[in-house]
N, C-alpha and C positions, 0 to 999 in steps of 0.2 A: 798707263803702266798696269799690266795685267799679269798676275802670277800664274805660271804654268805648272810648276812643281817645286818641291823643296828637297833637301838632302838628308832629312831626319827620318829614320825608319821607326815605325811604331813597333813596340815590343808586345802589344796585345791587340786583340781584334776590337776595333772601334764600333761596338754595337750601337751605342747611343748616337754617334755621329751618323752612322747609316740610317738609323731609325728616324732621326730628324730630317734627313734628306728625303726618306720615303714619305713621311708625313706631309712635308712641304710639297712633294710631288703629287700626292693624292689630292690635296687641296687645289693645287694649281690646275690639275686636270679637270677638277669640278668647276673651277672658274671659267675654263675655256668652253665648257659645255653650256654655260649659261647665256641666255640672250643678253644684249647689252644693258637693257633696262634693269633686269634682275641682278646682273653683275654690279651695276652702280648702287643698287640698294644694299647688296651684300657688303660692298666695300665701306659704304657709309655706316652700316649697322655694326660691322665687326672691326673696322679700322679705328685707329686711335685719333680722335678729334680733340685737339687741345682745349678748344673752348667749352666743349661738353665735359671733359674730365675735370677742368678746373672749377666748374660749377657743381661737381660731384652729382651729376645726373644719375638716376637709377641705372645700375648695370654698366656704367661707363668704365669703371675700373677694370672690369674683366677684359675690356678691348685692348688693354696693354699687352695681354698674352695673346689673344686671338689675332691681333694685327701682325704678329711675328710670322704667321703662317700664311699670309696673303701676299700675292705679288702682282705688279702691274704689267707684266708682259714677259715674253721669252728672254729677252736680254737681262731683265731684272732678276728673273728666276735662276737662269743658267749661271749668271755671274756670282750670285750669292751662294748657290749650292756648290759650285766648283771651288770657291774660296773656302768654304766650310769643309769640303772634302780634303783639301790640301793641308790645312792647318789644324782642323778639329781633332784628327786622330792622335796627334802628338800631345795635345793638351789633355785629351781624355786619358791617355796613357798615364799621365802624371797625376791625375785626380782619381781615376776609377769612375765606373759608370754613373753611380748614384750622385756623387759629388759634382761630376761634370754636368749632368742634366740640371741640377739645382743652380750651378754657376751659370750656365747658359741662359736660363730663364731669368735669373736675377740680373744678369748683365743686360738682357733685353729690356727689363723693367727700368733699370737705371738709364738706358739710352732713351727709352720713351719719355721719361720724366725730364731729362735734359732737353729734349725737343719741346716739350710743353712749357717749360720754364723760360725758354728763349723766345717762344712765339705763342703766348697764352691765349690770344684772341683768335687764333687761326681756326677756321671751320673746314679746313682741307684735311681729309683723313690721311693719316700716316700708315703705310703698310710696308711689309717687307721684314726679312730676317736680318737685315744689315746691321742693325743695332746690337743685337745679340752676337752676331758674328764679329763685330768690332770688339766686343769684350774677349772673345776667343783670341783675336789678333793681339790684344793687349797682353793677354797671358803668354802667348807664344813669344812676344817680344822680350819679356822678362826671362823666360825659361830658356830660349835658344837664340840669344843675340848673334852668335857666330855661325849659325846655320847659313846655308847658301839658298837663295831663292832664284830660280830661273824665271826671268821676267820678260814679257813681250812688251816692247815699247815702240809705238809708231813714230817714225821720223820722216816728216815730209810725205805722209801717206804710205810709207814703206815700213813693213814689220821688221823689227830687229830684236834679237834675243840677247839678253845680258844675264850674266850670273852675279847677283849682288849679295853681299852679306845681309842677313836678316835685319840687323840693326840699321843699315842704310835704307833698305826697302821700307821699313816701317816708319822711320823718321820722315822720309820724303812723303809717305802716304798720310801720316799724321799732320804734318805741316800743311799739306794741300787741303785736308779737311778743315783745319783750324782757319786758315786764310779765307777759304770759301765761306765758312760760317760767319766770319767777321764781315765779309762783303754782304752776306744775306741780312745781317742785322743793320747794315747801313741803308737798307731799303729794297734790295733785289731779292726778296724772300722767295719769289717763284722761280728764280733762275735755275733752270735745269731740273726742277721738280725734285731735288735731292735734300734729304733731312741731314744737313751737315752736322748739326749739333748732336744729333742722335749718335752719329759715328764718333764724334769727339767724346761724348759722355760715356758711350759703351767702351771705348778703348781705355779711358782713365779708369773706369770702374773695373775692367778686367785686370788692370795692373794692381789696383788697390785690394780687390777681393781675392786675388790669387792665393796668398799665403793661407787664407781660411779654408780653402778647399783642396789643398794638396794632400796626397796620401802620406801617412807617417813615414818618415825615412827609415829604411831598413839598412842594417850594417852591411849586408852583402851586395847591396845595389851598386853596380858599376855605372859611372856617368860617361856620356858621350863627351868627346873632346869639343863638341860645339856648345857646351854648357859652361858659361862663366862661373856660376856659383850654384852649389846645391842648396836645396831647401830642407 
C-alpha cells in the first residue's frame, strides 16, 4: 500500500518540508559516492545502535538525530521522501516552520527510543527518516481524518489505485506496523530489516505531541471540510 497523493491543499509554502527533503537528498548522494567499506563505517558511526545508546557511550546520543538523515538504498530513500512530500506540507501548514521542524526532530527521537526500548541489545544500526515521518503521519491522521488518499495497492502483482479516507489508510498502516512489530518481538527481529516499533512509536508520538506544536487558533481561519475538529 503506497500513497500517491492526497486531497488537502497546503495554504502556505512548505519550506521546512522541502529543506528536509533536500538535506536527506544531499546526504544520500554522499552515501552513493562512498565505497562500500567507507559507507559501512559511516552507517555504523552515524546510525542509531541500540546497544551502544543504552550503554550511553560517548557521542551515542547524537546518533538519534544523525540516523534520521541516512538511508539504505534508493527504495528506502524515495519511499520516505515521497511520503514526507505528500503529508508533510499539510502538517507544516498547521504548525508553522519552526514548530514543525522541532516536532519532526522530536518525533524522530521518540521513534528511535521506541526502537531501542524494544530491542536494547541490538548491534544493528537503525537508519532512515521513517520514524520522524511516522510522527508526521500521526499528526496528519488527527488533523485530516476525512482527507482522501490516492493509494497504489498491488493485487496479484497488478497495480490498482484506490481513493481511501485518510482514517482508513492510516488505521490499516498502523495496524500493519503494530502486528509486524509484535511478530518481530516473537523472534523474527531481522525480518525485512524494518524497524517496526520505530514506526509505531513515531506515529503515537505524533498524535500525542500534536497539540503542543499547533499554531494558535485565529478567529478568521476557515477550516477545510476534511477536518473533523479544530484545534
